[in-house]
C-alpha positions as CSV (number, residue, x, y, z in Angstrom):
1,X,127.8,-109.8,78.8
2,X,130.7,-107.7,80.6
3,X,131.9,-104.7,78.9
4,X,135.3,-102.6,79.6
5,X,135.6,-99.2,77.9
6,X,139.0,-97.8,77.3
7,X,140.7,-94.9,75.0
8,X,139.6,-91.9,77.1
9,X,142.0,-88.9,77.6
10,X,142.7,-85.2,76.8
11,X,142.6,-83.9,73.7
12,X,142.5,-80.2,72.2
13,X,139.4,-79.2,70.6
14,X,139.4,-80.1,66.8
15,X,141.2,-83.1,67.7
16,X,140.2,-86.9,67.6
17,X,140.0,-89.8,69.8
18,X,139.0,-93.4,69.6
19,X,137.4,-95.2,72.4
20,X,137.0,-98.9,72.8
21,X,134.8,-101.3,74.4
22,X,135.7,-104.8,75.1
23,X,133.1,-107.3,75.6
24,X,133.0,-110.8,77.2
25,X,131.1,-113.3,78.5
26,X,128.3,-113.8,75.9
27,X,128.2,-113.8,72.1
28,X,128.9,-110.0,71.1
29,X,127.2,-110.3,68.2
30,X,123.8,-110.8,69.9
31,X,123.5,-107.4,71.2
32,X,122.5,-104.0,69.5
33,X,125.4,-101.8,71.0
34,X,125.7,-98.2,71.7
35,X,127.8,-95.3,73.2
36,X,126.4,-92.9,75.7
37,X,127.9,-90.0,77.5
38,X,127.3,-88.0,80.7
39,X,128.7,-84.8,81.4
40,X,128.9,-83.1,84.6
41,X,125.3,-82.0,85.8
42,X,124.0,-83.8,82.8
43,X,121.8,-86.7,81.8
44,X,123.0,-89.6,80.2
45,X,123.0,-88.8,76.6
46,X,122.9,-91.4,73.7
47,X,125.8,-90.6,71.2
48,X,125.8,-93.6,68.8
49,X,124.1,-97.0,68.2
50,X,125.0,-100.1,65.7
51,X,123.0,-103.1,65.4
52,X,124.3,-106.5,65.6
53,X,125.7,-106.9,62.0
54,X,127.4,-103.2,62.0
55,X,125.1,-102.6,58.9
56,X,122.9,-99.9,60.6
57,X,123.8,-97.0,62.6
58,X,122.3,-94.3,64.5
59,X,123.5,-90.8,65.8
60,X,121.9,-87.8,67.1
61,X,122.4,-84.5,65.4
62,X,124.8,-83.2,68.1
63,X,127.7,-85.8,66.7
64,X,126.3,-86.8,63.4
65,X,129.4,-86.1,60.9
66,X,131.8,-86.5,63.7
67,X,131.5,-89.6,65.5
68,X,131.5,-93.1,63.8
69,X,130.4,-96.1,65.5
70,X,131.9,-99.6,64.5
71,X,132.1,-103.1,65.8
72,X,134.2,-106.3,65.1
73,X,132.2,-108.9,66.1
74,X,135.0,-111.4,65.9
75,X,137.4,-109.5,68.5
76,X,134.1,-108.6,70.5
77,X,135.0,-105.0,70.4
78,X,132.8,-101.9,70.0
79,X,134.5,-98.8,69.0
80,X,133.7,-94.8,68.6
81,X,135.9,-92.6,66.2
82,X,135.7,-89.1,67.5
83,X,136.9,-86.2,65.5
84,X,136.4,-82.3,65.4
85,X,135.9,-82.5,69.2
86,X,134.2,-79.8,70.8
87,X,134.6,-78.9,74.5
88,X,130.7,-79.8,74.9
89,X,131.7,-83.4,74.0
90,X,133.6,-83.3,77.3
91,X,132.0,-86.3,79.3
92,X,132.4,-89.7,80.7
93,X,131.6,-92.1,77.8
94,X,129.8,-95.5,78.4
95,X,129.5,-98.4,76.3
96,X,126.0,-100.3,76.4
97,X,124.5,-103.6,75.3
98,X,120.9,-104.1,74.4
99,X,119.1,-107.4,73.5
100,X,116.6,-105.6,71.4
101,X,117.1,-103.5,68.4
102,X,114.6,-100.7,69.5
103,X,114.2,-97.6,71.7
104,X,117.9,-97.6,71.2
105,X,118.0,-93.9,72.5
106,X,116.8,-94.6,75.9
107,X,119.4,-95.5,78.3
108,X,116.7,-97.9,80.4
109,X,116.8,-100.0,77.2
110,X,120.3,-101.1,77.9
111,X,120.8,-103.9,80.5
112,X,124.7,-104.0,80.4
113,X,126.9,-101.1,80.9
114,X,130.8,-100.5,80.9
115,X,132.2,-98.6,83.7
116,X,132.9,-95.3,81.6
117,X,135.7,-93.7,80.1
118,X,136.7,-90.1,80.7
119,X,137.2,-87.8,77.7
120,X,138.2,-84.1,78.2
121,X,138.6,-81.6,75.7
122,X,140.4,-78.5,76.1
123,X,139.6,-75.0,74.3
């Protein structure tokens, strides 16, 4: 599956941004999907995950209550709605697809990655 992330940009602290990830090539609904992020000098970090149906979502404490992951299987698109953004949220955000519904916080679980979209948060 090929993934194309978009929607990044510059936003003020406290603001909101919505990322999208368009999938093509293979049935999107087969995959567990996730968003990761990587800031300068930092390791890639799990941000949100969603199962094939959209019925189960997962977040680390750092974004819980502020970020919402969702998917539209008919449109083969993954979303990440981010609100109450903080300067610490600034990073390149990547969407990723995995054929298994386990170990979803681990980057090496995911076989397919989008190219990343940059989110900058000004204080």
